[in-house]
C-alpha positions in Angstrom: 0.0 0.0 0.0 1.3 3.4 -0.9 1.3 5.6 2.2 2.3 9.0 0.9 0.3 11.9 2.4 -2.2 13.0 -0.2 -2.0 16.6 1.0 1.6 16.8 -0.1 0.5 16.0 -3.6 -2.4 18.5 -4.0 -1.6 22.0 -5.3 -4.2 24.7 -4.9 -2.7 27.9 -6.4 -4.6 31.0 -5.3 -3.2 33.0 -8.2 -4.7 30.7 -10.7 -8.0 31.3 -12.3 -8.5 27.6 -12.9 -11.5 26.6 -10.7 -10.3 25.0 -7.4 -12.3 21.8 -8.0 -10.4 21.4 -11.3 -7.0 22.1 -9.6 -7.9 19.4 -7.1 -8.8 17.0 -9.9 -5.7 17.7 -11.8 -3.5 17.3 -8.7 -4.9 13.8 -8.0 -4.6 12.8 -11.7 -1.0 14.0 -11.8 -0.2 12.1 -8.6 -1.6 8.9 -10.2 0.4 9.5 -13.5 3.6 9.9 -11.5 3.0 6.8 -9.5 2.7 8.6 -6.2 -0.6 7.0 -5.4 -1.9 3.7 -6.7 -5.0 1.6 -7.1 -7.2 1.2 -3.9 -5.4 4.2 -2.3 -7.9 5.6 0.3 -8.8 9.2 -0.2 -9.8 11.7 2.5 -13.4 12.4 3.2 -15.0 15.4 1.7 -15.1 17.1 5.1 -11.4 16.4 5.8 -10.4 17.6 2.3 -12.4 20.8 2.8 -10.8 21.4 6.2 -7.2 20.6 5.3 -7.2 22.5 2.0 -9.3 25.4 3.3 -11.7 25.0 0.4 -15.5 24.8 0.5 -17.2 21.5 0.9 -19.0 22.0 -2.4 -15.6 22.4 -4.1 -14.3 19.2 -2.7 -17.5 17.4 -3.5 -17.5 18.7 -7.1 -13.9 17.4 -7.6 -14.7 14.0 -6.3 -17.9 13.9 -8.4 -15.8 14.8 -11.5 -13.2 12.1 -10.8 -15.9 9.6 -10.2 -17.5 10.5 -13.6 -14.1 9.8 -15.2 -14.0 6.4 -13.5 -10.8 7.3 -11.6 -12.2 7.0 -8.1 -14.9 4.9 -6.5 -16.7 4.9 -3.2 -18.1 2.4 -0.7 -20.9 3.6 1.7 -19.5 3.8 5.2 -15.9 3.4 4.0 -15.3 6.5 1.8 -13.5 7.2 -1.5 -10.6 5.3 -3.1 -8.6 5.2 -6.3 -10.4 2.8 -8.6 -8.4 3.2 -11.8 -4.8 4.3 -12.5 -4.6 4.0 -16.3 -6.3 7.5 -16.9 -3.8 9.9 -18.6 -4.0 13.6 -19.5 -1.0 13.7 -21.8 -1.7 17.4 -22.7 -0.8 19.9 -19.9 -1.4 23.5 -20.8 -0.2 26.8 -19.2 -2.9 29.2 -20.3 -2.2 32.9 -19.8 -4.8 35.6 -20.7 -4.4 39.4 -20.4 -7.8 39.7 -18.8 -11.1 37.8 -18.4 -13.6 40.0 -20.3 -16.8 38.7 -21.8 -14.9 38.1 -25.1 -12.0 36.3 -23.4 -14.5 34.1 -21.6 -15.8 33.0 -25.0 -12.3 32.1 -26.1 -11.7 30.2 -22.9 -15.0 28.3 -23.0 -14.6 27.2 -26.7 -10.9 26.3 -26.1 -11.8 24.1 -23.1 -14.9 22.8 -24.8 -12.9 21.3 -27.7 -10.2 19.9 -25.5 -12.6 18.3 -23.0 -11.0 15.8 -20.6 -7.9 15.4 -22.8 -6.0 18.3 -21.2 -5.1 19.6 -17.8 -5.1 23.4 -17.9 -3.5 25.8 -15.5 -5.2 29.2 -16.2 -3.8 32.6 -15.2 -4.7 36.2 -15.7 -2.1 39.1 -15.7 -4.4 42.1 -16.1 -2.3 43.6 -18.9 0.4 44.1 -16.4 3.8 43.2 -17.8 5.5 42.6 -14.5 2.8 40.2 -13.4 3.0 38.5 -16.8 6.8 38.0 -16.3 6.4 36.8 -12.8 3.8 34.2 -13.7 5.8 32.8 -16.6 9.0 32.7 -14.6 7.4 31.0 -11.6 6.1 28.0 -13.6 6.8 24.8 -11.6 5.2 22.2 -13.8 6.4 20.8 -17.1 3.8 21.8 -19.7 3.3 20.4 -23.2 1.9 23.7 -24.3 2.0 27.4 -23.4 -1.0 29.3 -24.8 -0.6 33.1 -24.3 -2.5 36.3 -25.2 0.1 39.0 -25.2 -1.6 42.4 -24.6 0.1 45.0 -22.4 -0.5 48.6 -21.4 3.2 49.1 -20.7 6.3 47.0 -21.1 5.1 44.9 -24.0 8.3 45.6 -26.0 10.0 43.2 -23.5 7.4 40.4 -23.8 9.4 38.4 -26.5 12.4 38.2 -24.2 10.3 36.7 -21.4 8.6 34.3 -23.7 11.9 33.2 -25.2 12.9 31.9 -21.7 10.3 29.1 -22.1 12.3 26.0 -22.9 9.7 23.3 -22.6 6.5 22.6 -24.6 4.9 24.1 -27.7 4.1 27.8 -27.8 0.8 29.2 -29.2 0.1 32.9 -29.3 -3.5 34.0 -29.3 -5.1 37.2 -30.7 -1.9 39.0 -31.4 1.5 38.3 -33.0 4.6 39.9 -31.4 8.0 40.3 -33.0 11.2 38.7 -31.6 10.1 35.2 -30.8 13.1 33.0 -31.5 11.7 29.5 -31.4 9.1 28.0 -33.8 5.6 28.7 -32.6 1.9 28.5 -33.6 -0.5 31.4 -33.6 -4.2 32.1 -34.0 -4.4 35.9 -34.4 -6.2 39.0 -35.6 -4.7 41.0 -38.4 -5.7 44.3 -36.7 -4.7 46.7 -39.5 -6.2 44.8 -42.4 -9.3 43.7 -40.4 -10.6 47.2 -39.6 -9.7 48.4 -43.1 -11.8 45.6 -44.7 -14.7 46.0 -42.3 -15.0 49.7 -43.0 -14.7 49.1 -46.7 -17.6 46.6 -46.5 -19.6 49.3 -44.6 -18.7 52.0 -47.2 -22.2 52.3 -48.8 -23.6 53.1 -45.4 -20.8 55.5 -44.4 -21.0 57.7 -47.5 -23.8 59.8 -46.0 -21.3 61.0 -43.3 -18.4 63.4 -43.7 -16.1 62.5 -40.8 -15.0 59.2 -39.2 -13.6 59.3 -35.6 -12.1 56.4 -33.7 -11.9 56.6 -29.9 -8.5 55.2 -29.0 -7.5 56.0 -25.4 -3.9 57.1 -25.0 -3.6 54.5 -22.1 -4.7 51.2 -23.7 -3.6 47.7 -24.6 -5.3 47.9 -28.0 -2.7 47.7 -30.9 -1.7 50.8 -32.8 -2.3 48.8 -36.0 -6.0 49.4 -35.6 -5.4 53.2 -36.0 -3.2 52.6 -39.0 -5.9 50.5 -40.7 -8.5 53.2 -39.9 -6.4 56.0 -41.2 -5.6 54.1 -44.4 -9.2 53.6 -45.1 -10.1 57.3 -44.4 -7.3 58.6 -46.7 -8.2 56.2 -49.5 -11.9 57.0 -49.5 -11.5 60.8 -48.7 -13.1 60.9 -45.3 -12.2 63.6 -42.8 -10.9 61.6 -39.8 -9.7 62.0 -36.2 -8.2 59.8 -33.5 -10.0 60.7 -30.3 -8.1 60.0 -27.0 -10.7 61.3 -24.6 -14.4 60.9 -25.7 -15.6 62.8 -22.6 -14.0 66.0 -23.9 -15.0 65.5 -27.6 -17.7 67.7 -29.1 -20.4 65.7 -30.9 -21.4 67.0 -34.3 -23.8 66.0 -37.1 -22.3 64.0 -40.0 -19.8 62.0 -37.8 -19.4 58.3 -37.3 -17.7 57.1 -34.1 -15.8 53.8 -33.9 -15.5 52.7 -30.3 -13.1 50.2 -28.9 -14.0 50.3 -25.2 -17.4 49.6 -23.7 -17.0 52.4 -21.2 -16.4 54.9 -24.0 -19.5 53.6 -25.8 -21.6 54.4 -22.7 -20.1 57.9 -22.5 -20.8 58.5 -26.2 -24.4 57.4 -25.9 -24.9 59.7 -23.0 -23.5 62.6 -25.0 -25.6 61.9 -28.0 -28.7 61.6 -25.8 -28.1 65.3 -24.8 -28.3 66.4 -28.5 -31.0 66.5 -31.1 -29.0 64.0 -33.3 -30.5 60.7 -34.4 -28.2 57.7 -34.4 -28.2 56.1 -37.8 -29.4 59.2 -39.6 -27.2 62.2 -38.9 -24.6 60.5 -36.5 -23.3 57.0 -36.7 -21.9 54.4 -34.3 -19.7 51.4 -34.9 -18.6 49.3 -31.9 -15.7 46.9 -31.6 -16.5 43.3 -30.4 -19.9 41.8 -30.9 -22.0 41.2 -27.7 -25.6 40.1 -27.5 -26.9 43.4 -26.0 -25.6 45.4 -29.0 -28.3 43.8 -31.1 -31.0 45.6 -29.1 -29.5 49.0 -28.0 -30.7 51.8 -30.3 -32.5 49.2 -32.4 -29.1 47.6 -33.1 -25.5 48.9 -33.0 -23.2 48.0 -35.9 -20.2 45.9 -34.8 -16.9 44.8 -36.2 -15.6 41.8 -34.4 -13.3 38.8 -34.3 -15.0 35.4 -34.1 -13.8 34.7 -30.5 -15.5 31.3 -30.4 -13.6 30.3 -33.6 -10.4 31.6 -32.1 -10.7 29.3 -29.1 -11.6 26.3 -31.3 -8.7 26.9 -33.7 -6.3 27.1 -30.8 -7.6 23.9 -29.3 -7.3 22.0 -32.6 -3.7 23.3 -32.9 -3.0 21.8 -29.5 -4.7 18.5 -30.3 -2.9 18.2 -33.7 0.4 19.4 -32.3 0.7 22.0 -35.0 2.6 25.3 -35.3 0.7 27.1 -38.0 -0.1 30.8 -38.0 -3.8 31.3 -38.7 -5.8 34.4 -39.0 -9.2 34.5 -37.3 -12.3 35.5 -39.3 -13.3 39.1 -38.7 -16.8 40.2 -39.4 -19.0 43.3 -39.9 -22.5 43.1 -38.5 -24.5 46.0 -40.1 -27.3 47.4 -38.0 -29.3 50.6 -37.7 -26.6 52.7 -36.0 -25.0 53.7 -39.3 
């Protein structure tokens, strides 16, 4: 009988965004794979697990229920839980690092995890666009991962991101959403072509934009959005002879008839709607709105707000398939225009 203390084998990382029940599940599966616990090994009760790990009883119960569904553990009334099977393997181990967990990033995560299913153990972290936290998380990795999947967006310090990523010596690298220069090793990517995407989307909307004289894009001076978006916007405006302006502070901008506003941030969109509400202007008639990133509520506000958006669900699915197929391709994600009554 293996007598190693189970609590030495369970890792609950408070910095990780991975649900604690999943961390508990992954720890037990990892201990089995490494031969640290074997068949018939008795597991702690749900109450003991909750107490020793300082997690909720519901979390411990959910982990055991999940492991039981996989056939890894069994239970006997009055005797408790035990390891029932030791041939279960998660050969894919992923370090997943996102810049933030917005509604759109959650779509990426859900579709990514949905495709991988039980085939992968995922450690999920968020660095909140903070380069120093990004660096700390990558450099403090303790596990050996088969894949590192990273969204590299920063407010400051992003010019040093490649140097930090180049320190990764194990596993395949996949960049999501954005390419960055300076990566030395071969890697895969599922990315947006920011400059081309906005240019093509505006070109598709051209018949609806021709009744306006000026296009303005709200691009805060302190943002993680890539400058390539502005370049694509300016190229379109110059080619099709629109007056144009990059607005860094929408709160201070005077709203005029004949303008179309392209908004990247949800907060800026709210401010813009409030400012328009204080005028006599009618959205879609003498002032226009285009919003970045499709969300369900934009279908209903003002009888529909036009959006330009990456297919975030597709991005997660494409990245997961790249993991499963062990590929290192560089794939652009579909980018779509959804025309509604706001232009």
